[in-house]
Each structure stands twice: as structure tokens, then as C-alpha cells.
N, C-alpha and C positions, 0 to 999 in steps of 0.2 A: 270139501273145505280146504284141502291143501292146494287145489287148483286156483283158489282166490288168493291173490297176493296179500291183501289186507288181513284176511282171516288166517291164512296159512302162516303168516309171520308170527302169530300168537301161539302156534302149535309147536311144542318142544318135542324132543325125542322121547322123553318120558311119557308124554301125552299120547303118542301115536298108538301104542298097543292097546290103550284103554279106549280110544276113539274107534278102534277097529270093531268094537261091539255096538257102536251107535247104529240104530236101525232107522230112525226117522227124526226129523225136526219139524215141528208144527207151529204155525203162527195163528194166534187168536187176537183179533182186534177188540178192544174194549168198547163199551157203549159210547156213541157219539165220536168215535175216533180218538178218544182221550187215553192214550197209552195202549200197550199191547203186552201179550205174554208169549214167550218162546218156550216150547216144551221139547225137551230132548229125551227120546226113548231109547233105552239100551237093552240088549240081550242080557241074560243072566251071565255074570262073569265073576272072576276071582278078585277083582280090584275093589268093588264097592257093593254095598247092599242095595242101594237105590236102583230101581229100574227106570224111574222117571225123575228128571230134575228140571226145574224151570227157572226162568229169569223174567220177572215181571216189572214193567216200567209203568209207574203210576203218575199220571199227569193231570194237573188242574186245568190246563189249557194247552193249545198247540205249542209244542217245543218247550214247555216249561215243566221240568221234572220235579216232582215232590220227593220221590224216593224210588230206588230200584231194589227189588226184593228177590233174593236168590234162595234156592233150596240148600239146606245144610247137607252136605254129602257125607255119608257114613263110609269111610274107607276101611278096608281090611288092614290088618297090621303090616306096616312097611310099604303100603301101596300109595300113600298120599303124594301126588306129584307136585303139590304146592309147597312142600317142605323138604329141606335137605339137611343132612347132618354136617356140622362143621366143628372142627376141634379148636378150642380156645384156651389160652393159658391164663390162669387166674392165681391170685395170691391167697393162700390159706395158712394162717398162723405164721406169716413171714416167709413161707416157702411157696415156690411156684408149682402149680399143679395143672395138668392138662385135662380139661373136661370136654365132653361132646355135647353140643347143644343143637337143637333143631331150629332152623331159621327159615324165613319165608324166601321163596325163589320164584322165578318166572314160570308160569304155567297157564294154559288155556283155561283151566278150571278155576282160576282166580276170578273169572267172569261171574261166577255164581255166588260171590259174596254179596251180602246185603249192604247197601250204602244209603244212608239217610242222615239228615240233620236231626240231632236230638233236641229235646225241649230246651236244653241248656244252650245249644247252638242257636236255636231260633230266637231266644231272648237276647243273646249276645249280638245277633244280627240286627236287632233293633237299636243297637248303640250302647249296650250295657257291658260289653266285654272289653278285655284288654287287647293290646296289639298281638300278643301270643295267641289268644283265643281266636282272633280274626284270621291269623295264619292257618290255624287248624281248620277253621271253617272253609277257607279257600281250598285247602287240600281235599276236603270232603266234596266240595262243589266241583273241583276238577275231576275227581274220581267218578262222580256221577255223570259228568259230561262225556268222559272217556267211555264209560260203560254204555251210555246211550248211543254214542257214535258207533261203537262196536256192534251193539244190538241192531242198529239200522242197516249194517252191512248184511246181516241175515235177512232182515225184513224186506229190504228194497232190492237186494242184489242176489244173494245166494239162493234163497228159497224160490223166487220166481224163475231163476235161471239154473236150477239144480241140474237138469239134464244136460244142458250145454256145458256146464263145468265138468260133469262126470265124463262126458264124451271128449272133453278137451277142445271143443269147438272154439270157445272164447279165447283160450290161450293160443290156438292155432291162428285165429284171425289176427290177434295182436302181433304174433310173430311175422305173419305175412305182411302186415302194414309196415313193420320195421324193416323187412327185407325190401319192400317197394321203395321206402324212403332211401335206403342205402343204395339200391340199384339206380334210383333217380340221381342220387348224388354222384355215383360213378359215371353215369352217362354224361352228366354235365362236365365232369372232369375230363372224360374221354374226348368230348366234343371240343373242349378247350385245347387239349393236346393235339388234336387233328388239324387245328387251324394252321395254315401255312404261316411261317414266321418271316417277316420282312427282313431282308439283309440290309444292314446299315453299312455305309461306307462312303468315302469321298470320291468324287469323280476323278478319273485319271486315265492313264494309258491303257489300263486293263479293261476299259469299256465303261459304259454308263453305269454309274452307281457302284463300280467295283474298284478294288485296290490294284495298283500296278504290280504284277507278279515279279518284275525285275527291279523293284525299288530297292535301293541299297547295294545293288551289284556293281562291280567295277566295270570300266570301259571294255576291258579284255573279255570279261564274262559275257557282257552284252553282245560283243562281236562274235564270240563262239556260239552263242545261242542263235544268232541270226544265221 
């Protein structure tokens, strides 16, 4: 997973020790190719109670997502990588007080949230909602699209090419291509440097195309030179 740039960019430092217990990722296509389910299987570990978590994409037709359903992960105390504690100052009875609150943070495991339009959203989508409601609906739609795009990275890239990513072959090939491009550019630069440069100059006593070496000398200097 870390070998894939698109997937690896979602993995944080807090996610890594948990993902070390990941044993397998399975892909199950739904009937008639309408949607699919990704199943992540974990060894027993001290971070969460679940041994299997899934992300299911339910589609009415090709590339049209109705909802994405994730497993609710049961984290052990203090192990949830999707939350972090932050201190915040609030006023209580006219005095400032520092409290610690848990807030959402970036994590690979945010992928397992369920995202879907509620019945209220669907009614508002038909033109009965306010501008603020439409903004909320857009946020949900964007989240579903992002989840679907991320899920497709597993479906179309990581799972079929798992061995190549594990062995680093894909990354190596990519690096080689970059090196070839750089070498090609260097060769072009070298070939330009190696081209002989034409000397520019006005014709004169110094020979064809050259400058007169005694130009500007006095008559005495010219005589001594002779």
C-alpha cells in the first residue's frame, strides 16, 4: 500500500503500526458489475476488536454511486487514529478555562465511514431545499466521489498488481523511466556543448575572419614586433 503513491499518501504515521497487522485485501464484484466490496482482513491486535472491515460501493448503474457503506470499527481505548486530542480555551462563568477535546484528523481509516444521501437530502435534491442544504448535499456527493475514486485505486491498481508493488518493481520501473528521461536530456545538452562554435570577427590583417592582433599598437611597437 505504501508503494502506491495515491494510496500511500492517505497512510499516516499513526496508521502504519495498525496496518502492519493487515493480512489480506479481497475484492468481490457485485451482480452485473454494479458496485463492489473491498474486504480488509487483520490479524488479532491490540488496536481494534474487528478482524474484518469492509467498504461496500452500491451502484444503480455504471459509475453512479448510491452510497458507500463502511464497517464501524471498534477501537480499543486511545487507539483511534481518526481522532486526536486538542486543547481549547473556553469561557465558563466569565473565566477562561482550558479543556481537551477530541477532533477529527487525517487517517487512512476515515475511508471506512459510511457516506450516503439521507431521505432528507434526496427530497432536497428534488428542489425543495435551501441553498445551505444544497451545499451540504454537495459535500456528501464530493465525499462519495472521493471514496469511490480511492476504492478504485484498490480495485483497478493495487489488488491486481499487489506482487509488483510488494517487490518494488513498479516503483523501480518508474524511477528508471525518470532516469532515462534525465539521461536523454543530459545527452542533448552534451551534444549541444560539443558542437564547435563559430568564431565571429571582422576580416583584417590577422587573417580571414580574424581580428588584427596588432590593432591599436604604436608604430614603434609594430616595428619592434617585426
